[in-house]
C-alpha positions as CSV (number, residue, x, y, z in Angstrom):
1,M,78.1,13.2,9.4
2,S,77.5,10.7,12.1
3,G,75.2,7.7,12.5
4,S,72.1,9.9,11.9
5,D,72.9,9.4,8.2
6,S,71.4,6.0,8.5
7,N,69.4,4.7,5.5
8,L,67.6,1.4,5.6
9,W,70.4,-0.6,4.0
10,N,72.9,0.8,6.5
11,Q,70.6,-0.3,9.3
12,I,70.4,-3.8,7.9
13,L,74.2,-3.8,7.6
14,D,74.5,-2.8,11.2
15,H,72.5,-5.8,12.2
16,L,74.3,-8.2,9.9
17,R,77.7,-7.0,11.2
18,Q,76.7,-8.4,14.6
19,E,75.5,-11.7,13.1
20,V,78.2,-12.7,10.6
21,E,81.9,-13.4,10.9
22,P,84.0,-10.3,10.6
23,E,85.9,-11.6,7.5
24,E,82.6,-12.5,5.8
25,Y,81.3,-9.0,6.5
26,R,84.4,-7.3,5.2
27,R,84.5,-9.4,2.1
28,W,80.9,-9.5,1.0
29,L,78.8,-6.8,2.8
30,L,81.2,-3.9,3.3
31,P,81.8,-3.3,-0.4
32,T,78.0,-2.7,-1.0
33,S,76.5,0.7,-1.0
34,Y,73.1,2.2,-0.8
35,A,71.8,3.5,-4.1
36,S,68.2,4.5,-3.7
37,D,64.9,3.9,-1.9
38,S,61.6,4.4,-3.6
39,G,59.6,3.3,-0.6
40,D,58.9,-0.3,-1.7
41,L,62.2,-1.0,-3.5
42,I,65.7,-0.4,-2.0
43,T,68.5,-0.5,-4.5
44,V,71.9,-1.5,-3.3
45,W,75.1,-1.3,-5.4
46,V,77.5,-4.3,-5.4
47,P,80.9,-4.3,-7.0
48,T,80.7,-7.6,-9.0
49,E,78.2,-10.2,-10.3
50,A,80.0,-12.7,-8.0
51,T,79.1,-10.5,-5.0
52,R,75.5,-10.2,-6.1
53,R,75.2,-14.0,-6.4
54,Y,76.9,-14.6,-3.1
55,L,74.7,-12.2,-1.2
56,S,71.6,-13.6,-2.9
57,T,72.6,-17.1,-2.1
58,H,74.1,-16.8,1.4
59,Y,72.4,-13.8,2.9
60,A,69.0,-13.6,1.3
61,S,67.1,-15.0,4.3
62,Q,68.8,-12.8,6.9
63,I,68.4,-9.7,4.8
64,E,64.7,-10.6,4.1
65,R,64.1,-11.2,7.8
66,L,65.6,-7.8,8.8
67,L,63.9,-6.0,6.0
68,R,60.5,-7.5,7.0
69,A,61.0,-6.3,10.6
70,M,61.9,-2.8,9.5
71,R,59.6,-2.3,6.5
72,P,57.4,-5.3,5.7
73,H,56.3,-4.4,2.2
74,S,59.7,-3.5,0.7
75,E,62.2,-5.4,-1.4
76,I,65.9,-5.1,-1.9
77,R,67.5,-5.3,-5.3
78,F,71.2,-5.7,-5.8
79,V,72.6,-4.0,-8.9
80,V,76.2,-4.6,-10.1
81,T,77.9,-1.3,-10.6
82,G,80.4,-2.5,-13.2
83,T,83.3,-0.7,-11.6
84,S,85.2,-3.9,-11.3
85,D,87.6,-5.3,-14.0
86,E,86.1,-8.8,-13.5
87,E,84.5,-8.5,-16.9
88,D,86.1,-7.4,-20.1
89,D,84.3,-4.9,-22.2
90,E,86.1,-5.8,-25.4
């Protein structure tokens, strides 16, 4: 599969990759993954709650601006996948 497999989140990531420092991109944006798109809500998986908070705090305005340009009436929701060992289940 090539770049034609481009969902809305991947398009936003492509733009952000050009706007943010490479280390920032690798640390905070690269670990995210597209989950689903219901038309008005795009769900993006993030590995940890810390990542979710960081993206919501530091990238919300950039993500919102890009999303509005691409699909004005949609929202993005970050969902923690829970695959990290940051939290103990016991």
